[in-house]
PAVEX-919127 format. One record per residue (C-alpha): x, y, z; residue number from 1; residue in one letter. Coordinates in nm, 3 decimals, always signed. Each point is the difference from the previous one (the first is absolute). Layout:
N
@xx = X	yy = Y	zz = Z	resi = NUM	resn = A
...
This chain:
197
@xx = +0.014	yy = -0.012	zz = -0.015	resi = 1	resn = M
@xx = +0.128	yy = +0.326	zz = -0.077	resi = 2	resn = A
@xx = +0.040	yy = +0.316	zz = +0.250	resi = 3	resn = E
@xx = -0.296	yy = +0.221	zz = -0.002	resi = 4	resn = G
@xx = -0.230	yy = -0.282	zz = -0.092	resi = 5	resn = H
@xx = -0.269	yy = -0.179	zz = +0.179	resi = 6	resn = F
@xx = -0.153	yy = -0.324	zz = -0.113	resi = 7	resn = T
@xx = -0.237	yy = -0.271	zz = +0.148	resi = 8	resn = F
@xx = -0.198	yy = -0.298	zz = -0.085	resi = 9	resn = Q
@xx = -0.336	yy = -0.145	zz = +0.180	resi = 10	resn = R
@xx = +0.047	yy = -0.344	zz = +0.178	resi = 11	resn = N
@xx = -0.274	yy = -0.182	zz = -0.234	resi = 12	resn = S
@xx = +0.037	yy = -0.305	zz = +0.177	resi = 13	resn = Q
@xx = -0.087	yy = +0.103	zz = +0.345	resi = 14	resn = S
@xx = -0.275	yy = +0.256	zz = -0.142	resi = 15	resn = M
@xx = -0.168	yy = -0.326	zz = -0.131	resi = 16	resn = E
@xx = +0.027	yy = -0.223	zz = +0.303	resi = 17	resn = Q
@xx = -0.130	yy = +0.327	zz = +0.212	resi = 18	resn = E
@xx = -0.280	yy = +0.041	zz = -0.251	resi = 19	resn = Q
@xx = -0.115	yy = -0.350	zz = +0.061	resi = 20	resn = Q
@xx = -0.039	yy = +0.086	zz = +0.353	resi = 21	resn = L
@xx = -0.201	yy = +0.309	zz = -0.022	resi = 22	resn = D
@xx = -0.309	yy = +0.002	zz = +0.184	resi = 23	resn = G
@xx = +0.080	yy = -0.330	zz = +0.204	resi = 24	resn = I
@xx = +0.025	yy = -0.001	zz = +0.387	resi = 25	resn = Y
@xx = +0.017	yy = -0.260	zz = +0.252	resi = 26	resn = S
@xx = -0.217	yy = -0.001	zz = +0.329	resi = 27	resn = I
@xx = +0.147	yy = -0.225	zz = +0.270	resi = 28	resn = R
@xx = -0.211	yy = -0.098	zz = +0.300	resi = 29	resn = T
@xx = +0.056	yy = -0.246	zz = +0.284	resi = 30	resn = N
@xx = -0.359	yy = -0.061	zz = +0.022	resi = 31	resn = E
@xx = -0.111	yy = -0.333	zz = -0.128	resi = 32	resn = P
@xx = -0.168	yy = -0.066	zz = -0.338	resi = 33	resn = A
@xx = -0.300	yy = -0.162	zz = +0.168	resi = 34	resn = D
@xx = -0.044	yy = +0.350	zz = +0.214	resi = 35	resn = K
@xx = +0.088	yy = +0.251	zz = -0.273	resi = 36	resn = L
@xx = -0.010	yy = -0.078	zz = -0.355	resi = 37	resn = S
@xx = +0.236	yy = +0.157	zz = -0.239	resi = 38	resn = R
@xx = -0.326	yy = +0.241	zz = -0.122	resi = 39	resn = E
@xx = -0.042	yy = +0.109	zz = +0.342	resi = 40	resn = D
@xx = +0.361	yy = +0.064	zz = +0.082	resi = 41	resn = A
@xx = +0.016	yy = +0.221	zz = -0.298	resi = 42	resn = L
@xx = -0.370	yy = +0.148	zz = +0.107	resi = 43	resn = R
@xx = +0.159	yy = +0.092	zz = +0.343	resi = 44	resn = Q
@xx = +0.324	yy = +0.160	zz = -0.165	resi = 45	resn = Y
@xx = -0.207	yy = +0.219	zz = -0.219	resi = 46	resn = Q
@xx = -0.183	yy = +0.111	zz = +0.269	resi = 47	resn = G
@xx = +0.324	yy = +0.182	zz = +0.138	resi = 48	resn = L
@xx = -0.068	yy = +0.246	zz = -0.272	resi = 49	resn = S
@xx = -0.337	yy = +0.128	zz = +0.187	resi = 50	resn = R
@xx = +0.214	yy = +0.042	zz = +0.293	resi = 51	resn = M
@xx = +0.237	yy = +0.216	zz = -0.208	resi = 52	resn = E
@xx = -0.286	yy = +0.199	zz = -0.163	resi = 53	resn = R
@xx = -0.151	yy = +0.021	zz = +0.371	resi = 54	resn = A
@xx = +0.348	yy = +0.178	zz = +0.124	resi = 55	resn = F
@xx = +0.036	yy = +0.207	zz = -0.320	resi = 56	resn = R
@xx = -0.310	yy = +0.129	zz = +0.065	resi = 57	resn = C
@xx = +0.044	yy = +0.096	zz = +0.367	resi = 58	resn = L
@xx = +0.317	yy = +0.143	zz = -0.120	resi = 59	resn = K
@xx = -0.053	yy = +0.198	zz = -0.306	resi = 60	resn = S
@xx = -0.309	yy = -0.052	zz = -0.211	resi = 61	resn = V
@xx = -0.292	yy = +0.063	zz = +0.212	resi = 62	resn = D
@xx = +0.067	yy = +0.076	zz = +0.381	resi = 63	resn = M
@xx = +0.354	yy = +0.164	zz = -0.031	resi = 64	resn = L
@xx = +0.087	yy = -0.094	zz = +0.373	resi = 65	resn = I
@xx = +0.382	yy = +0.087	zz = -0.047	resi = 66	resn = R
@xx = +0.194	yy = +0.184	zz = +0.109	resi = 67	resn = P
@xx = -0.109	yy = +0.031	zz = +0.391	resi = 68	resn = I
@xx = +0.210	yy = +0.176	zz = +0.207	resi = 69	resn = Y
@xx = -0.104	yy = -0.204	zz = +0.355	resi = 70	resn = L
@xx = +0.268	yy = -0.133	zz = +0.241	resi = 71	resn = R
@xx = -0.172	yy = -0.149	zz = +0.285	resi = 72	resn = E
@xx = -0.098	yy = -0.394	zz = -0.053	resi = 73	resn = P
@xx = -0.343	yy = +0.046	zz = +0.133	resi = 74	resn = T
@xx = -0.113	yy = +0.289	zz = -0.264	resi = 75	resn = R
@xx = +0.210	yy = -0.187	zz = -0.305	resi = 76	resn = V
@xx = -0.208	yy = -0.320	zz = +0.096	resi = 77	resn = R
@xx = -0.346	yy = +0.226	zz = +0.045	resi = 78	resn = G
@xx = +0.082	yy = +0.194	zz = -0.377	resi = 79	resn = H
@xx = +0.086	yy = -0.359	zz = -0.138	resi = 80	resn = F
@xx = -0.336	yy = -0.144	zz = +0.152	resi = 81	resn = F
@xx = -0.186	yy = +0.285	zz = -0.156	resi = 82	resn = M
@xx = +0.142	yy = -0.061	zz = -0.311	resi = 83	resn = C
@xx = -0.081	yy = -0.355	zz = -0.027	resi = 84	resn = M
@xx = -0.354	yy = +0.061	zz = +0.137	resi = 85	resn = L
@xx = -0.039	yy = +0.247	zz = -0.279	resi = 86	resn = A
@xx = +0.132	yy = -0.245	zz = -0.268	resi = 87	resn = Y
@xx = -0.230	yy = -0.262	zz = +0.160	resi = 88	resn = Y
@xx = -0.285	yy = +0.260	zz = -0.075	resi = 89	resn = L
@xx = +0.094	yy = +0.048	zz = -0.318	resi = 90	resn = Q
@xx = +0.069	yy = -0.404	zz = -0.114	resi = 91	resn = H
@xx = -0.396	yy = -0.065	zz = +0.141	resi = 92	resn = H
@xx = -0.136	yy = +0.305	zz = -0.173	resi = 93	resn = L
@xx = +0.165	yy = -0.110	zz = -0.370	resi = 94	resn = R
@xx = -0.169	yy = -0.367	zz = +0.061	resi = 95	resn = N
@xx = -0.355	yy = +0.166	zz = +0.082	resi = 96	resn = A
@xx = +0.053	yy = +0.257	zz = -0.270	resi = 97	resn = W
@xx = +0.131	yy = -0.251	zz = -0.277	resi = 98	resn = A
@xx = -0.295	yy = -0.005	zz = -0.235	resi = 99	resn = E
@xx = +0.041	yy = +0.361	zz = -0.041	resi = 100	resn = G
@xx = +0.371	yy = +0.017	zz = -0.040	resi = 101	resn = L
@xx = +0.241	yy = -0.109	zz = -0.233	resi = 102	resn = Y
@xx = +0.040	yy = -0.319	zz = +0.149	resi = 103	resn = A
@xx = -0.068	yy = -0.354	zz = -0.024	resi = 104	resn = E
@xx = -0.265	yy = -0.107	zz = +0.241	resi = 105	resn = E
@xx = +0.042	yy = -0.367	zz = -0.061	resi = 106	resn = E
@xx = +0.393	yy = +0.064	zz = +0.045	resi = 107	resn = L
@xx = +0.014	yy = -0.211	zz = +0.370	resi = 108	resn = P
@xx = -0.186	yy = -0.317	zz = -0.146	resi = 109	resn = Q
@xx = +0.221	yy = +0.029	zz = -0.294	resi = 110	resn = L
@xx = +0.332	yy = -0.039	zz = +0.195	resi = 111	resn = R
@xx = -0.124	yy = -0.318	zz = +0.165	resi = 112	resn = K
@xx = -0.071	yy = -0.160	zz = -0.359	resi = 113	resn = T
@xx = +0.221	yy = +0.195	zz = -0.290	resi = 114	resn = R
@xx = +0.300	yy = -0.179	zz = -0.106	resi = 115	resn = D
@xx = +0.261	yy = +0.180	zz = +0.164	resi = 116	resn = P
@xx = +0.256	yy = -0.051	zz = -0.288	resi = 117	resn = V
@xx = -0.225	yy = +0.082	zz = -0.261	resi = 118	resn = A
@xx = -0.042	yy = +0.382	zz = -0.155	resi = 119	resn = K
@xx = -0.259	yy = +0.134	zz = +0.228	resi = 120	resn = A
@xx = -0.331	yy = +0.058	zz = -0.219	resi = 121	resn = E
@xx = -0.249	yy = +0.297	zz = +0.162	resi = 122	resn = A
@xx = -0.327	yy = -0.098	zz = +0.103	resi = 123	resn = A
@xx = -0.304	yy = +0.037	zz = -0.186	resi = 124	resn = P
@xx = -0.140	yy = +0.272	zz = +0.221	resi = 125	resn = S
@xx = +0.330	yy = +0.226	zz = -0.026	resi = 126	resn = A
@xx = +0.003	yy = -0.054	zz = -0.387	resi = 127	resn = K
@xx = -0.354	yy = +0.127	zz = -0.025	resi = 128	resn = L
@xx = +0.091	yy = +0.295	zz = +0.258	resi = 129	resn = K
@xx = +0.291	yy = +0.104	zz = -0.234	resi = 130	resn = K
@xx = -0.224	yy = -0.019	zz = -0.313	resi = 131	resn = L
@xx = -0.315	yy = +0.163	zz = +0.128	resi = 132	resn = T
@xx = +0.164	yy = +0.251	zz = +0.263	resi = 133	resn = Q
@xx = -0.319	yy = -0.102	zz = +0.225	resi = 134	resn = K
@xx = -0.076	yy = -0.237	zz = +0.218	resi = 135	resn = K
@xx = -0.306	yy = -0.246	zz = +0.026	resi = 136	resn = A
@xx = -0.224	yy = +0.247	zz = +0.159	resi = 137	resn = A
@xx = +0.058	yy = +0.229	zz = -0.290	resi = 138	resn = G
@xx = +0.198	yy = +0.235	zz = +0.222	resi = 139	resn = L
@xx = +0.394	yy = +0.126	zz = -0.119	resi = 140	resn = P
@xx = +0.276	yy = -0.208	zz = +0.092	resi = 141	resn = V
@xx = +0.292	yy = +0.221	zz = +0.177	resi = 142	resn = Q
@xx = +0.316	yy = -0.052	zz = +0.190	resi = 143	resn = G
@xx = +0.044	yy = -0.018	zz = +0.364	resi = 144	resn = F
@xx = +0.138	yy = +0.354	zz = +0.053	resi = 145	resn = A
@xx = -0.271	yy = +0.188	zz = -0.220	resi = 146	resn = I
@xx = -0.269	yy = -0.188	zz = +0.209	resi = 147	resn = L
@xx = +0.138	yy = +0.138	zz = +0.291	resi = 148	resn = L
@xx = +0.052	yy = +0.350	zz = -0.113	resi = 149	resn = K
@xx = -0.389	yy = +0.000	zz = -0.083	resi = 150	resn = G
@xx = -0.090	yy = -0.120	zz = +0.318	resi = 151	resn = L
@xx = +0.181	yy = +0.257	zz = +0.178	resi = 152	resn = A
@xx = -0.248	yy = +0.278	zz = -0.158	resi = 153	resn = T
@xx = -0.298	yy = -0.173	zz = +0.192	resi = 154	resn = L
@xx = -0.002	yy = +0.305	zz = +0.288	resi = 155	resn = T
@xx = -0.149	yy = +0.034	zz = +0.346	resi = 156	resn = R
@xx = -0.093	yy = +0.347	zz = -0.001	resi = 157	resn = N
@xx = -0.135	yy = +0.212	zz = +0.345	resi = 158	resn = H
@xx = -0.269	yy = +0.213	zz = -0.130	resi = 159	resn = C
@xx = -0.134	yy = +0.312	zz = +0.208	resi = 160	resn = E
@xx = -0.308	yy = +0.258	zz = -0.049	resi = 161	resn = L
@xx = +0.038	yy = +0.316	zz = +0.116	resi = 162	resn = R
@xx = -0.217	yy = +0.305	zz = +0.050	resi = 163	resn = N
@xx = +0.010	yy = +0.347	zz = -0.069	resi = 164	resn = D
@xx = +0.173	yy = +0.037	zz = +0.340	resi = 165	resn = K
@xx = +0.219	yy = -0.224	zz = -0.157	resi = 166	resn = R
@xx = -0.105	yy = -0.249	zz = +0.306	resi = 167	resn = T
@xx = +0.020	yy = -0.369	zz = -0.041	resi = 168	resn = A
@xx = -0.370	yy = -0.115	zz = -0.056	resi = 169	resn = V
@xx = +0.045	yy = -0.377	zz = -0.117	resi = 170	resn = A
@xx = +0.334	yy = -0.191	zz = -0.025	resi = 171	resn = R
@xx = -0.028	yy = -0.339	zz = -0.219	resi = 172	resn = F
@xx = +0.253	yy = -0.248	zz = -0.184	resi = 173	resn = I
@xx = -0.035	yy = -0.071	zz = -0.371	resi = 174	resn = K
@xx = +0.157	yy = -0.267	zz = -0.142	resi = 175	resn = H
@xx = +0.143	yy = -0.008	zz = -0.397	resi = 176	resn = A
@xx = -0.238	yy = -0.216	zz = -0.212	resi = 177	resn = E
@xx = +0.222	yy = -0.284	zz = -0.124	resi = 178	resn = P
@xx = +0.000	yy = -0.097	zz = -0.371	resi = 179	resn = T
@xx = -0.113	yy = -0.350	zz = -0.102	resi = 180	resn = A
@xx = +0.341	yy = -0.096	zz = -0.039	resi = 181	resn = L
@xx = +0.095	yy = +0.131	zz = +0.352	resi = 182	resn = Q
@xx = -0.306	yy = -0.179	zz = +0.143	resi = 183	resn = R
@xx = +0.123	yy = -0.320	zz = -0.111	resi = 184	resn = Q
@xx = +0.325	yy = +0.041	zz = +0.120	resi = 185	resn = A
@xx = -0.098	yy = +0.135	zz = +0.345	resi = 186	resn = L
@xx = -0.269	yy = -0.323	zz = +0.009	resi = 187	resn = D
@xx = +0.273	yy = -0.265	zz = -0.110	resi = 188	resn = R
@xx = +0.245	yy = +0.118	zz = +0.230	resi = 189	resn = G
@xx = -0.225	yy = -0.030	zz = +0.293	resi = 190	resn = E
@xx = -0.121	yy = -0.331	zz = -0.074	resi = 191	resn = V
@xx = +0.348	yy = -0.161	zz = -0.088	resi = 192	resn = Y
@xx = +0.053	yy = -0.279	zz = +0.306	resi = 193	resn = P
@xx = +0.352	yy = +0.041	zz = +0.112	resi = 194	resn = V
@xx = +0.179	yy = -0.379	zz = +0.012	resi = 195	resn = Q
@xx = +0.040	yy = -0.154	zz = +0.315	resi = 196	resn = G
@xx = -0.272	yy = +0.193	zz = +0.172	resi = 197	resn = S
């Protein structure tokens, strides 16, 4: 090689060997096959991604719990408890509102029966929602954050009527009237059974 020049060559044999292993990984467990099948072991491993998504949700996407400037252990534990409680509530609201969100309502059942190795196909309800942009009741489908913003417009107003002398004659509370979409979300949120209760 002459001075001032650079040459390189790809190691095609090594690249071909690695290419044959692309997308292949192995999972090892000490559970016997009669207690935990191959498919169930893979499903359990894939469930870790839901845990990672939960922590990502806590730290950045939805709840933004960082940074915290607490030093006392009891306050740090209290703060973490409140964050986990908020995530728990969000998790159950997402399940309760799955019909009106861009989500697969059948997902918990599909996770148990779907082939964990094959490419995941969207459930029929999810395909229909994506196609029509509506749920079964005809109301529009939306994202979780948008639904929460819509619910935030529901207000409780403390009203006061005054006479000419500016003295209060009557006081009453007026609630904002929910739209059909908000009413359905509120109804679904109230009746959703919390697992384990």
